Backbone as JSON Lines, residues from 0, in Angstrom:
{"i":0,"aa":"M","n":[0.86,-1.17,0.0],"ca":[0.0,0.0,0.0],"c":[0.9,1.23,0.0]}
{"i":1,"aa":"T","n":[0.72,2.12,-0.95],"ca":[1.55,3.31,-1.01],"c":[0.71,4.54,-0.78]}
{"i":2,"aa":"A","n":[1.36,5.6,-0.32],"ca":[0.7,6.87,-0.05],"c":[1.3,7.93,-0.96]}
{"i":3,"aa":"P","n":[0.62,9.06,-1.1],"ca":[1.18,10.15,-1.88],"c":[2.56,10.55,-1.35]}
{"i":4,"aa":"A","n":[3.4,11.12,-2.21],"ca":[4.79,11.43,-1.86],"c":[4.92,12.42,-0.7]}
{"i":5,"aa":"A","n":[3.95,13.27,-0.46],"ca":[4.07,14.31,0.55],"c":[3.66,13.85,1.95]}
{"i":6,"aa":"T","n":[3.75,12.57,2.23],"ca":[3.36,12.09,3.54],"c":[4.54,12.02,4.49]}
{"i":7,"aa":"E","n":[4.24,12.14,5.76],"ca":[5.21,11.9,6.83],"c":[5.17,10.42,7.15]}
{"i":8,"aa":"R","n":[6.28,9.87,7.59],"ca":[6.36,8.46,7.98],"c":[6.93,8.37,9.38]}
{"i":9,"aa":"I","n":[6.28,7.55,10.21],"ca":[6.8,7.3,11.55],"c":[6.68,5.82,11.87]}
{"i":10,"aa":"E","n":[7.54,5.36,12.75],"ca":[7.48,3.98,13.25],"c":[7.81,4.0,14.73]}
{"i":11,"aa":"V","n":[7.03,3.25,15.48],"ca":[7.25,3.07,16.91],"c":[7.15,1.58,17.18]}
{"i":12,"aa":"A","n":[8.05,1.04,17.99],"ca":[8.05,-0.41,18.24],"c":[8.18,-0.71,19.73]}
{"i":13,"aa":"R","n":[7.64,-1.86,20.1],"ca":[7.74,-2.36,21.47],"c":[7.86,-3.88,21.44]}
{"i":14,"aa":"Q","n":[8.43,-4.42,22.49],"ca":[8.51,-5.87,22.7],"c":[7.2,-6.32,23.34]}
{"i":15,"aa":"L","n":[6.62,-7.42,22.85],"ca":[5.4,-7.98,23.41],"c":[5.66,-9.43,23.82]}
{"i":16,"aa":"A","n":[5.05,-9.84,24.92],"ca":[5.17,-11.22,25.41],"c":[4.11,-12.09,24.73]}
{"i":17,"aa":"A","n":[4.23,-12.21,23.41],"ca":[3.28,-13.0,22.61],"c":[3.97,-13.4,21.32]}
{"i":18,"aa":"S","n":[3.5,-14.48,20.72],"ca":[4.02,-14.87,19.41],"c":[3.51,-13.86,18.37]}
{"i":19,"aa":"P","n":[4.18,-13.73,17.23],"ca":[3.67,-12.82,16.21],"c":[2.22,-13.12,15.8]}
{"i":20,"aa":"P","n":[1.85,-14.4,15.52],"ca":[0.44,-14.64,15.17],"c":[-0.52,-14.35,16.33]}
{"i":21,"aa":"G","n":[-0.08,-14.65,17.56],"ca":[-0.93,-14.38,18.72],"c":[-1.17,-12.9,18.92]}
{"i":22,"aa":"A","n":[-0.11,-12.11,18.77],"ca":[-0.25,-10.66,18.89],"c":[-1.13,-10.11,17.78]}
{"i":23,"aa":"A","n":[-0.89,-10.58,16.55],"ca":[-1.69,-10.1,15.41],"c":[-3.17,-10.4,15.61]}
{"i":24,"aa":"E","n":[-3.47,-11.54,16.19],"ca":[-4.88,-11.91,16.42],"c":[-5.54,-10.94,17.4]}
{"i":25,"aa":"V","n":[-4.84,-10.58,18.45],"ca":[-5.39,-9.64,19.44],"c":[-5.55,-8.25,18.81]}
{"i":26,"aa":"F","n":[-4.58,-7.82,18.04],"ca":[-4.69,-6.52,17.37],"c":[-5.82,-6.52,16.34]}
{"i":27,"aa":"W","n":[-6.07,-7.66,15.68],"ca":[-7.15,-7.75,14.7],"c":[-8.52,-7.61,15.36]}
{"i":28,"aa":"D","n":[-8.67,-8.11,16.57],"ca":[-9.95,-8.07,17.28],"c":[-10.24,-6.66,17.79]}
{"i":29,"aa":"I","n":[-10.66,-5.79,16.9],"ca":[-10.86,-4.38,17.23],"c":[-11.95,-4.19,18.3]}
{"i":30,"aa":"T","n":[-12.9,-5.1,18.4],"ca":[-13.94,-4.96,19.42],"c":[-13.38,-5.2,20.82]}
{"i":31,"aa":"G","n":[-12.23,-5.85,20.93],"ca":[-11.61,-6.08,22.23],"c":[-10.61,-5.0,22.64]}
{"i":32,"aa":"W","n":[-10.33,-4.06,21.74],"ca":[-9.34,-3.02,22.04],"c":[-9.69,-2.2,23.26]}
{"i":33,"aa":"Y","n":[-10.97,-1.9,23.46],"ca":[-11.34,-1.01,24.57],"c":[-10.96,-1.6,25.92]}
{"i":34,"aa":"R","n":[-10.8,-2.92,26.0],"ca":[-10.36,-3.54,27.26],"c":[-8.86,-3.34,27.48]}
{"i":35,"aa":"I","n":[-8.13,-3.01,26.43],"ca":[-6.68,-2.86,26.5],"c":[-6.28,-1.39,26.46]}
{"i":36,"aa":"W","n":[-6.91,-0.63,25.59],"ca":[-6.59,0.79,25.42],"c":[-7.87,1.58,25.65]}
{"i":37,"aa":"D","n":[-7.9,2.36,26.71],"ca":[-9.16,2.98,27.17],"c":[-9.6,4.22,26.41]}
{"i":38,"aa":"R","n":[-8.96,4.56,25.33],"ca":[-9.36,5.75,24.56],"c":[-10.51,5.47,23.6]}
{"i":39,"aa":"I","n":[-10.88,4.21,23.44],"ca":[-11.97,3.84,22.54],"c":[-13.26,3.74,23.33]}
{"i":40,"aa":"S","n":[-14.29,4.43,22.86],"ca":[-15.58,4.37,23.56],"c":[-16.62,3.58,22.8]}
{"i":41,"aa":"E","n":[-16.43,3.39,21.51],"ca":[-17.42,2.68,20.7],"c":[-16.77,2.1,19.45]}
{"i":42,"aa":"V","n":[-17.16,0.88,19.09],"ca":[-16.66,0.24,17.88],"c":[-17.82,-0.45,17.18]}
{"i":43,"aa":"E","n":[-17.89,-0.27,15.87],"ca":[-18.87,-0.98,15.05],"c":[-18.12,-1.66,13.91]}
{"i":44,"aa":"V","n":[-18.07,-2.99,13.94],"ca":[-17.44,-3.74,12.85],"c":[-18.49,-3.88,11.76]}
{"i":45,"aa":"R","n":[-18.18,-3.37,10.58],"ca":[-19.12,-3.4,9.46],"c":[-18.88,-4.6,8.54]}
{"i":46,"aa":"Y","n":[-17.63,-5.1,8.56],"ca":[-17.3,-6.27,7.74],"c":[-16.04,-6.9,8.3]}
{"i":47,"aa":"D","n":[-16.01,-8.22,8.34],"ca":[-14.81,-8.93,8.78],"c":[-14.88,-10.37,8.29]}
{"i":48,"aa":"D","n":[-14.02,-10.71,7.33],"ca":[-13.95,-12.09,6.85],"c":[-12.65,-12.77,7.29]}
{"i":49,"aa":"G","n":[-11.94,-12.14,8.24],"ca":[-10.69,-12.69,8.73],"c":[-9.47,-12.21,7.97]}
{"i":50,"aa":"V","n":[-9.68,-11.67,6.76],"ca":[-8.6,-11.11,5.96],"c":[-8.83,-9.63,5.68]}
{"i":51,"aa":"H","n":[-10.09,-9.26,5.51],"ca":[-10.49,-7.87,5.26],"c":[-11.42,-7.45,6.39]}
{"i":52,"aa":"Q","n":[-11.31,-6.19,6.78],"ca":[-12.15,-5.72,7.88],"c":[-12.43,-4.23,7.68]}
{"i":53,"aa":"E","n":[-13.68,-3.87,7.93],"ca":[-14.05,-2.45,7.96],"c":[-14.69,-2.19,9.31]}
{"i":54,"aa":"F","n":[-14.29,-1.09,9.94],"ca":[-14.9,-0.73,11.2],"c":[-14.94,0.78,11.35]}
{"i":55,"aa":"A","n":[-15.83,1.21,12.22],"ca":[-15.9,2.61,12.63],"c":[-15.77,2.61,14.14]}
{"i":56,"aa":"M","n":[-15.05,3.6,14.66],"ca":[-14.94,3.68,16.11],"c":[-14.92,5.14,16.54]}
{"i":57,"aa":"E","n":[-15.3,5.31,17.78],"ca":[-15.23,6.62,18.41],"c":[-14.04,6.56,19.36]}
{"i":58,"aa":"V","n":[-13.12,7.49,19.2],"ca":[-11.88,7.47,19.97],"c":[-11.58,8.86,20.5]}
{"i":59,"aa":"E","n":[-11.02,8.91,21.71],"ca":[-10.65,10.19,22.31],"c":[-9.22,10.53,21.89]}
{"i":60,"aa":"R","n":[-9.04,11.74,21.39],"ca":[-7.71,12.24,21.03],"c":[-7.64,13.71,21.43]}
{"i":61,"aa":"D","n":[-6.65,14.04,22.21],"ca":[-6.41,15.42,22.62],"c":[-7.66,16.05,23.26]}
{"i":62,"aa":"G","n":[-8.36,15.28,24.08],"ca":[-9.5,15.81,24.82],"c":[-10.81,15.9,24.06]}
{"i":63,"aa":"R","n":[-10.86,15.38,22.84],"ca":[-12.13,15.42,22.09],"c":[-12.38,14.05,21.46]}
{"i":64,"aa":"L","n":[-13.64,13.77,21.18],"ca":[-14.01,12.5,20.56],"c":[-13.98,12.65,19.04]}
{"i":65,"aa":"E","n":[-13.42,11.63,18.39],"ca":[-13.34,11.61,16.93],"c":[-13.99,10.34,16.42]}
{"i":66,"aa":"Q","n":[-14.61,10.44,15.28],"ca":[-15.14,9.28,14.57],"c":[-14.09,8.85,13.55]}
{"i":67,"aa":"V","n":[-13.7,7.59,13.58],"ca":[-12.68,7.07,12.68],"c":[-13.24,5.87,11.93]}
{"i":68,"aa":"R","n":[-13.07,5.86,10.63],"ca":[-13.46,4.72,9.79],"c":[-12.19,4.14,9.19]}
{"i":69,"aa":"T","n":[-12.04,2.83,9.3],"ca":[-10.8,2.19,8.87],"c":[-11.1,0.91,8.11]}
{"i":70,"aa":"L","n":[-10.31,0.67,7.07],"ca":[-10.33,-0.59,6.32],"c":[-8.98,-1.26,6.56]}
{"i":71,"aa":"R","n":[-9.04,-2.53,7.0],"ca":[-7.8,-3.25,7.31],"c":[-7.71,-4.53,6.47]}
{"i":72,"aa":"F","n":[-6.45,-4.95,6.25],"ca":[-6.15,-6.13,5.45],"c":[-5.03,-6.89,6.13]}
{"i":73,"aa":"R","n":[-5.19,-8.19,6.21],"ca":[-4.09,-9.01,6.73],"c":[-3.14,-9.27,5.57]}
{"i":74,"aa":"D","n":[-1.92,-8.75,5.69],"ca":[-0.88,-9.01,4.7],"c":[-0.36,-10.43,4.84]}
{"i":75,"aa":"S","n":[-0.39,-10.93,6.05],"ca":[0.09,-12.27,6.38],"c":[-0.52,-12.61,7.74]}
{"i":76,"aa":"R","n":[-0.12,-13.73,8.32],"ca":[-0.61,-14.06,9.65],"c":[-0.1,-13.05,10.68]}
{"i":77,"aa":"E","n":[1.02,-12.37,10.35],"ca":[1.66,-11.48,11.31],"c":[1.48,-9.99,11.03]}
{"i":78,"aa":"D","n":[1.01,-9.58,9.88],"ca":[0.96,-8.16,9.55],"c":[-0.45,-7.72,9.18]}
{"i":79,"aa":"I","n":[-0.79,-6.51,9.62],"ca":[-2.09,-5.91,9.33],"c":[-1.84,-4.54,8.71]}
{"i":80,"aa":"A","n":[-2.31,-4.34,7.5],"ca":[-2.22,-3.05,6.82],"c":[-3.58,-2.37,6.9]}
{"i":81,"aa":"F","n":[-3.6,-1.05,6.87],"ca":[-4.88,-0.35,6.93],"c":[-4.79,1.01,6.26]}
{"i":82,"aa":"F","n":[-5.96,1.56,5.96],"ca":[-6.06,2.96,5.58],"c":[-7.39,3.49,6.07]}
{"i":83,"aa":"S","n":[-7.43,4.8,6.21],"ca":[-8.65,5.47,6.66],"c":[-9.2,6.27,5.49]}
{"i":84,"aa":"P","n":[-10.3,5.8,4.85],"ca":[-10.87,6.55,3.74],"c":[-11.39,7.92,4.18]}
{"i":85,"aa":"D","n":[-11.75,8.02,5.44],"ca":[-12.12,9.3,6.05],"c":[-11.08,9.55,7.14]}
{"i":86,"aa":"P","n":[-9.95,10.19,6.79],"ca":[-8.86,10.36,7.75],"c":[-9.31,11.13,9.0]}
{"i":87,"aa":"P","n":[-8.57,10.96,10.09],"ca":[-8.88,11.73,11.31],"c":[-8.84,13.24,11.02]}
{"i":88,"aa":"P","n":[-9.54,14.02,11.82],"ca":[-9.55,15.48,11.61],"c":[-8.12,16.05,11.53]}
{"i":89,"aa":"G","n":[-7.93,16.93,10.58],"ca":[-6.63,17.57,10.4],"c":[-5.7,16.83,9.47]}
{"i":90,"aa":"M","n":[-6.08,15.63,9.03],"ca":[-5.26,14.85,8.1],"c":[-5.95,14.73,6.75]}
{"i":91,"aa":"S","n":[-5.14,14.69,5.69],"ca":[-5.7,14.4,4.36],"c":[-5.4,12.95,3.97]}
{"i":92,"aa":"V","n":[-4.42,12.33,4.63],"ca":[-4.03,10.95,4.36],"c":[-3.69,10.29,5.69]}
{"i":93,"aa":"H","n":[-4.13,9.04,5.86],"ca":[-3.77,8.26,7.05],"c":[-3.8,6.79,6.68]}
{"i":94,"aa":"L","n":[-2.63,6.14,6.73],"ca":[-2.55,4.71,6.47],"c":[-1.37,4.15,7.24]}
{"i":95,"aa":"G","n":[-1.31,2.81,7.3],"ca":[-0.19,2.24,8.04],"c":[-0.26,0.74,8.16]}
{"i":96,"aa":"Q","n":[0.53,0.24,9.1],"ca":[0.61,-1.19,9.36],"c":[0.87,-1.43,10.84]}
{"i":97,"aa":"W","n":[0.4,-2.58,11.28],"ca":[0.85,-3.2,12.52],"c":[1.67,-4.39,12.06]}
{"i":98,"aa":"R","n":[2.97,-4.42,12.4],"ca":[3.84,-5.52,11.99],"c":[4.34,-6.25,13.24]}
{"i":99,"aa":"F","n":[4.42,-7.56,13.14],"ca":[4.82,-8.4,14.27],"c":[5.91,-9.36,13.81]}
{"i":100,"aa":"A","n":[7.08,-9.29,14.43],"ca":[8.2,-10.14,14.06],"c":[8.72,-10.86,15.3]}
{"i":101,"aa":"E","n":[9.04,-12.12,15.13],"ca":[9.58,-12.9,16.24],"c":[10.91,-12.31,16.68]}
{"i":102,"aa":"T","n":[11.15,-12.31,17.99],"ca":[12.42,-11.82,18.51],"c":[13.49,-12.88,18.33]}
{"i":103,"aa":"A","n":[14.74,-12.47,18.35],"ca":[15.86,-13.4,18.15],"c":[15.88,-14.5,19.2]}
{"i":104,"aa":"D","n":[15.47,-14.17,20.42],"ca":[15.49,-15.17,21.49],"c":[14.21,-16.03,21.52]}
{"i":105,"aa":"G","n":[13.26,-15.72,20.62],"ca":[12.02,-16.5,20.55],"c":[11.09,-16.34,21.74]}
{"i":106,"aa":"R","n":[11.29,-15.29,22.53],"ca":[10.5,-15.1,23.74],"c":[9.47,-13.97,23.58]}
{"i":107,"aa":"G","n":[8.9,-13.9,22.43],"ca":[7.9,-12.87,22.18],"c":[8.04,-12.31,20.78]}
{"i":108,"aa":"C","n":[7.56,-11.1,20.6],"ca":[7.67,-10.48,19.29],"c":[7.91,-8.99,19.43]}
{"i":109,"aa":"R","n":[8.36,-8.42,18.35],"ca":[8.53,-6.97,18.25],"c":[7.34,-6.48,17.44]}
{"i":110,"aa":"A","n":[6.53,-5.63,18.08],"ca":[5.37,-5.03,17.41],"c":[5.76,-3.64,16.93]}
{"i":111,"aa":"T","n":[5.51,-3.37,15.67],"ca":[5.83,-2.07,15.09],"c":[4.57,-1.42,14.56]}
{"i":112,"aa":"A","n":[4.35,-0.19,14.99],"ca":[3.26,0.64,14.45],"c":[3.9,1.56,13.42]}
{"i":113,"aa":"A","n":[3.62,1.32,12.14],"ca":[4.15,2.14,11.05],"c":[3.0,2.99,10.5]}
{"i":114,"aa":"R","n":[3.24,4.27,10.33],"ca":[2.2,5.17,9.84],"c":[2.73,6.09,8.77]}
{"i":115,"aa":"Q","n":[1.84,6.4,7.83],"ca":[2.06,7.45,6.84],"c":[0.86,8.38,6.95]}
{"i":116,"aa":"Y","n":[1.14,9.66,6.96],"ca":[0.04,10.61,7.1],"c":[0.44,11.95,6.48]}
{"i":117,"aa":"A","n":[-0.57,12.73,6.18],"ca":[-0.34,14.09,5.7],"c":[-1.3,15.0,6.44]}
{"i":118,"aa":"L","n":[-0.76,16.08,6.97],"ca":[-1.6,17.07,7.64],"c":[-2.17,18.04,6.62]}
{"i":119,"aa":"I","n":[-3.35,18.51,6.89],"ca":[-3.97,19.53,6.04],"c":[-3.32,20.87,6.36]}
{"i":120,"aa":"R","n":[-2.88,21.54,5.33],"ca":[-2.26,22.85,5.49],"c":[-3.25,23.93,5.11]}
{"i":121,"aa":"T","n":[-3.39,24.92,5.97],"ca":[-4.3,26.01,5.66],"c":[-3.61,26.99,4.71]}
{"i":122,"aa":"P","n":[-4.39,27.64,3.83],"ca":[-3.79,28.55,2.83],"c":[-2.97,29.69,3.45]}
{"i":123,"aa":"E","n":[-3.39,30.17,4.61],"ca":[-2.69,31.31,5.22],"c":[-1.5,30.91,6.09]}
{"i":124,"aa":"E","n":[-1.24,29.62,6.21],"ca":[-0.17,29.12,7.08],"c":[1.19,29.28,6.41]}
{"i":125,"aa":"S","n":[2.12,29.94,7.08],"ca":[3.47,30.11,6.54],"c":[4.22,28.79,6.58]}
{"i":126,"aa":"D","n":[5.31,28.71,5.82],"ca":[6.14,27.51,5.83],"c":[6.64,27.21,7.24]}
{"i":127,"aa":"A","n":[7.08,28.24,7.95],"ca":[7.62,28.05,9.3],"c":[6.53,27.58,10.26]}
{"i":128,"aa":"A","n":[5.35,28.15,10.15],"ca":[4.24,27.75,11.04],"c":[3.82,26.31,10.76]}
{"i":129,"aa":"Y","n":[3.76,25.94,9.48],"ca":[3.4,24.57,9.12],"c":[4.46,23.58,9.61]}
{"i":130,"aa":"A","n":[5.73,23.95,9.43],"ca":[6.82,23.07,9.88],"c":[6.77,22.87,11.39]}
{"i":131,"aa":"A","n":[6.5,23.93,12.13],"ca":[6.42,23.83,13.59],"c":[5.23,22.98,14.01]}
{"i":132,"aa":"R","n":[4.09,23.19,13.38],"ca":[2.89,22.41,13.7],"c":[3.11,20.94,13.34]}
{"i":133,"aa":"S","n":[3.75,20.69,12.19],"ca":[4.02,19.31,11.77],"c":[4.95,18.6,12.75]}
{"i":134,"aa":"A","n":[5.98,19.3,13.22],"ca":[6.93,18.69,14.17],"c":[6.24,18.37,15.49]}
{"i":135,"aa":"A","n":[5.4,19.27,15.97],"ca":[4.67,19.03,17.22],"c":[3.69,17.89,17.06]}
{"i":136,"aa":"Y","n":[3.0,17.83,15.92],"ca":[2.05,16.76,15.67],"c":[2.76,15.41,15.62]}
{"i":137,"aa":"R","n":[3.89,15.36,14.93],"ca":[4.66,14.12,14.82],"c":[5.05,13.61,16.21]}
{"i":138,"aa":"E","n":[5.52,14.51,17.05],"ca":[5.92,14.13,18.41],"c":[4.73,13.56,19.2]}
{"i":139,"aa":"R","n":[3.57,14.21,19.11],"ca":[2.37,13.71,19.81],"c":[1.91,12.38,19.22]}
{"i":140,"aa":"F","n":[1.97,12.24,17.9],"ca":[1.53,11.01,17.24],"c":[2.43,9.84,17.65]}
{"i":141,"aa":"E","n":[3.75,10.05,17.65],"ca":[4.67,9.0,18.08],"c":[4.41,8.62,19.53]}
{"i":142,"aa":"A","n":[4.18,9.61,20.39],"ca":[3.89,9.33,21.8],"c":[2.6,8.53,21.94]}
{"i":143,"aa":"R","n":[1.59,8.89,21.16],"ca":[0.31,8.18,21.21],"c":[0.47,6.72,20.78]}
{"i":144,"aa":"L","n":[1.19,6.49,19.69],"ca":[1.43,5.12,19.24],"c":[2.21,4.34,20.29]}
{"i":145,"aa":"G","n":[3.18,5.0,20.93],"ca":[3.93,4.35,22.0],"c":[3.03,3.96,23.17]}
{"i":146,"aa":"K","n":[2.08,4.82,23.51],"ca":[1.14,4.52,24.61],"c":[0.25,3.33,24.24]}
{"i":147,"aa":"I","n":[-0.21,3.3,23.0],"ca":[-1.03,2.16,22.56],"c":[-0.23,0.87,22.68]}
{"i":148,"aa":"L","n":[0.99,0.87,22.16],"ca":[1.81,-0.33,22.23],"c":[2.15,-0.69,23.67]}
{"i":149,"aa":"D","n":[2.37,0.3,24.53],"ca":[2.63,0.02,25.95],"c":[1.43,-0.66,26.61]}
{"i":150,"aa":"C","n":[0.22,-0.22,26.26],"ca":[-0.98,-0.86,26.8],"c":[-1.08,-2.32,26.36]}
{"i":151,"aa":"F","n":[-0.76,-2.58,25.1],"ca":[-0.77,-3.96,24.61],"c":[0.35,-4.77,25.26]}
{"i":152,"aa":"A","n":[1.52,-4.17,25.48],"ca":[2.61,-4.87,26.16],"c":[2.18,-5.27,27.57]}
{"i":153,"aa":"D","n":[1.52,-4.35,28.28],"ca":[1.01,-4.66,29.62],"c":[-0.02,-5.79,29.56]}
{"i":154,"aa":"H","n":[-0.9,-5.73,28.58],"ca":[-1.93,-6.77,28.42],"c":[-1.28,-8.15,28.24]}
{"i":155,"aa":"F","n":[-0.31,-8.24,27.33],"ca":[0.33,-9.53,27.08],"c":[1.17,-9.99,28.28]}
{"i":156,"aa":"E","n":[1.78,-9.05,28.97],"ca":[2.58,-9.4,30.15],"c":[1.68,-10.0,31.23]}
{"i":157,"aa":"K","n":[0.54,-9.38,31.46],"ca":[-0.43,-9.91,32.45],"c":[-0.94,-11.27,32.03]}
{"i":158,"aa":"A","n":[-1.2,-11.44,30.74],"ca":[-1.73,-12.72,30.24],"c":[-0.7,-13.84,30.35]}
{"i":159,"aa":"S","n":[0.61,-13.49,30.3],"ca":[1.65,-14.53,30.36],"c":[2.11,-14.82,31.78]}
{"i":160,"aa":"T","n":[1.67,-14.01,32.74],"ca":[2.06,-14.21,34.14],"c":[1.07,-15.15,34.82]}
{"i":161,"aa":"P","n":[1.58,-16.27,35.39],"ca":[0.66,-17.23,36.03],"c":[0.08,-16.69,37.33]}
Protein backbone atom coordinates (compact mmCIF):
# COMPACT_ATOMS: atom_id res chain seq x y z
CA MET A 1 0.00 0.00 0.00
CA THR A 2 1.55 3.31 -1.01
CA ALA A 3 0.70 6.87 -0.05
CA PRO A 4 1.18 10.15 -1.88
CA ALA A 5 4.79 11.43 -1.86
CA ALA A 6 4.07 14.31 0.55
CA THR A 7 3.36 12.09 3.54
CA GLU A 8 5.21 11.90 6.83
CA ARG A 9 6.36 8.46 7.98
CA ILE A 10 6.80 7.30 11.55
CA GLU A 11 7.48 3.98 13.25
CA VAL A 12 7.25 3.07 16.91
CA ALA A 13 8.05 -0.41 18.24
CA ARG A 14 7.74 -2.36 21.47
CA GLN A 15 8.51 -5.87 22.70
CA LEU A 16 5.40 -7.98 23.41
CA ALA A 17 5.17 -11.22 25.41
CA ALA A 18 3.28 -13.00 22.61
CA SER A 19 4.02 -14.87 19.41
CA PRO A 20 3.67 -12.82 16.21
CA PRO A 21 0.44 -14.64 15.17
CA GLY A 22 -0.93 -14.38 18.72
CA ALA A 23 -0.25 -10.66 18.89
CA ALA A 24 -1.69 -10.10 15.41
CA GLU A 25 -4.88 -11.91 16.42
CA VAL A 26 -5.39 -9.64 19.44
CA PHE A 27 -4.69 -6.52 17.37
CA TRP A 28 -7.15 -7.75 14.70
CA ASP A 29 -9.95 -8.07 17.28
CA ILE A 30 -10.86 -4.38 17.23
CA THR A 31 -13.94 -4.96 19.42
CA GLY A 32 -11.61 -6.08 22.23
CA TRP A 33 -9.34 -3.02 22.04
CA TYR A 34 -11.34 -1.01 24.57
CA ARG A 35 -10.36 -3.54 27.26
CA ILE A 36 -6.68 -2.86 26.50
CA TRP A 37 -6.59 0.79 25.42
CA ASP A 38 -9.16 2.98 27.17
CA ARG A 39 -9.36 5.75 24.56
CA ILE A 40 -11.97 3.84 22.54
CA SER A 41 -15.58 4.37 23.56
CA GLU A 42 -17.42 2.68 20.70
CA VAL A 43 -16.66 0.24 17.88
CA GLU A 44 -18.87 -0.98 15.05
CA VAL A 45 -17.44 -3.74 12.85
CA ARG A 46 -19.12 -3.40 9.46
CA TYR A 47 -17.30 -6.27 7.74
CA ASP A 48 -14.81 -8.93 8.78
CA ASP A 49 -13.95 -12.09 6.85
CA GLY A 50 -10.69 -12.69 8.73
CA VAL A 51 -8.60 -11.11 5.96
CA HIS A 52 -10.49 -7.87 5.26
CA GLN A 53 -12.15 -5.72 7.88
CA GLU A 54 -14.05 -2.45 7.96
CA PHE A 55 -14.90 -0.73 11.20
CA ALA A 56 -15.90 2.61 12.63
CA MET A 57 -14.94 3.68 16.11
CA GLU A 58 -15.23 6.62 18.41
CA VAL A 59 -11.88 7.47 19.97
CA GLU A 60 -10.65 10.19 22.31
CA ARG A 61 -7.71 12.24 21.03
CA ASP A 62 -6.41 15.42 22.62
CA GLY A 63 -9.50 15.81 24.82
CA ARG A 64 -12.13 15.42 22.09
CA LEU A 65 -14.01 12.50 20.56
CA GLU A 66 -13.34 11.61 16.93
CA GLN A 67 -15.14 9.28 14.57
CA VAL A 68 -12.68 7.07 12.68
CA ARG A 69 -13.46 4.72 9.79
CA THR A 70 -10.80 2.19 8.87
CA LEU A 71 -10.33 -0.59 6.32
CA ARG A 72 -7.80 -3.25 7.31
CA PHE A 73 -6.15 -6.13 5.45
CA ARG A 74 -4.09 -9.01 6.73
CA ASP A 75 -0.88 -9.01 4.70
CA SER A 76 0.09 -12.27 6.38
CA ARG A 77 -0.61 -14.06 9.65
CA GLU A 78 1.66 -11.48 11.31
CA ASP A 79 0.96 -8.16 9.55
CA ILE A 80 -2.09 -5.91 9.33
CA ALA A 81 -2.22 -3.05 6.82
CA PHE A 82 -4.88 -0.35 6.93
CA PHE A 83 -6.06 2.96 5.58
CA SER A 84 -8.65 5.47 6.66
CA PRO A 85 -10.87 6.55 3.74
CA ASP A 86 -12.12 9.30 6.05
CA PRO A 87 -8.86 10.36 7.75
CA PRO A 88 -8.88 11.73 11.31
CA PRO A 89 -9.55 15.48 11.61
CA GLY A 90 -6.63 17.57 10.40
CA MET A 91 -5.26 14.85 8.10
CA SER A 92 -5.70 14.40 4.36
CA VAL A 93 -4.03 10.95 4.36
CA HIS A 94 -3.77 8.26 7.05
CA LEU A 95 -2.55 4.71 6.47
CA GLY A 96 -0.19 2.24 8.04
CA GLN A 97 0.61 -1.19 9.36
CA TRP A 98 0.85 -3.20 12.52
CA ARG A 99 3.84 -5.52 11.99
CA PHE A 100 4.82 -8.40 14.27
CA ALA A 101 8.20 -10.14 14.06
CA GLU A 102 9.58 -12.90 16.24
CA THR A 103 12.42 -11.82 18.51
CA ALA A 104 15.86 -13.40 18.15
CA ASP A 105 15.49 -15.17 21.49
CA GLY A 106 12.02 -16.50 20.55
CA ARG A 107 10.50 -15.10 23.74
CA GLY A 108 7.90 -12.87 22.18
CA CYS A 109 7.67 -10.48 19.29
CA ARG A 110 8.53 -6.97 18.25
CA ALA A 111 5.37 -5.03 17.41
CA THR A 112 5.83 -2.07 15.09
CA ALA A 113 3.26 0.64 14.45
CA ALA A 114 4.15 2.14 11.05
CA ARG A 115 2.20 5.17 9.84
CA GLN A 116 2.06 7.45 6.84
CA TYR A 117 0.04 10.61 7.10
CA ALA A 118 -0.34 14.09 5.70
CA LEU A 119 -1.60 17.07 7.64
CA ILE A 120 -3.97 19.53 6.04
CA ARG A 121 -2.26 22.85 5.49
CA THR A 122 -4.30 26.01 5.66
CA PRO A 123 -3.79 28.55 2.83
CA GLU A 124 -2.69 31.31 5.22
CA GLU A 125 -0.17 29.12 7.08
CA SER A 126 3.47 30.11 6.54
CA ASP A 127 6.14 27.51 5.83
CA ALA A 128 7.62 28.05 9.30
CA ALA A 129 4.24 27.75 11.04
CA TYR A 130 3.40 24.57 9.12
CA ALA A 131 6.82 23.07 9.88
CA ALA A 132 6.42 23.83 13.59
CA ARG A 133 2.89 22.41 13.70
CA SER A 134 4.02 19.31 11.77
CA ALA A 135 6.93 18.69 14.17
CA ALA A 136 4.67 19.03 17.22
CA TYR A 137 2.05 16.76 15.67
CA ARG A 138 4.66 14.12 14.82
CA GLU A 139 5.92 14.13 18.41
CA ARG A 140 2.37 13.71 19.81
CA PHE A 141 1.53 11.01 17.24
CA GLU A 142 4.67 9.00 18.08
CA ALA A 143 3.89 9.33 21.80
CA ARG A 144 0.31 8.18 21.21
CA LEU A 145 1.43 5.12 19.24
CA GLY A 146 3.93 4.35 22.00
CA LYS A 147 1.14 4.52 24.61
CA ILE A 148 -1.03 2.16 22.56
CA LEU A 149 1.81 -0.33 22.23
CA ASP A 150 2.63 0.02 25.95
CA CYS A 151 -0.98 -0.86 26.80
CA PHE A 152 -0.77 -3.96 24.61
CA ALA A 153 2.61 -4.87 26.16
CA ASP A 154 1.01 -4.66 29.62
CA HIS A 155 -1.93 -6.77 28.42
CA PHE A 156 0.33 -9.53 27.08
CA GLU A 157 2.58 -9.40 30.15
CA LYS A 158 -0.43 -9.91 32.45
CA ALA A 159 -1.73 -12.72 30.24
CA SER A 160 1.65 -14.53 30.36
CA THR A 161 2.06 -14.21 34.14
CA PRO A 162 0.66 -17.23 36.03
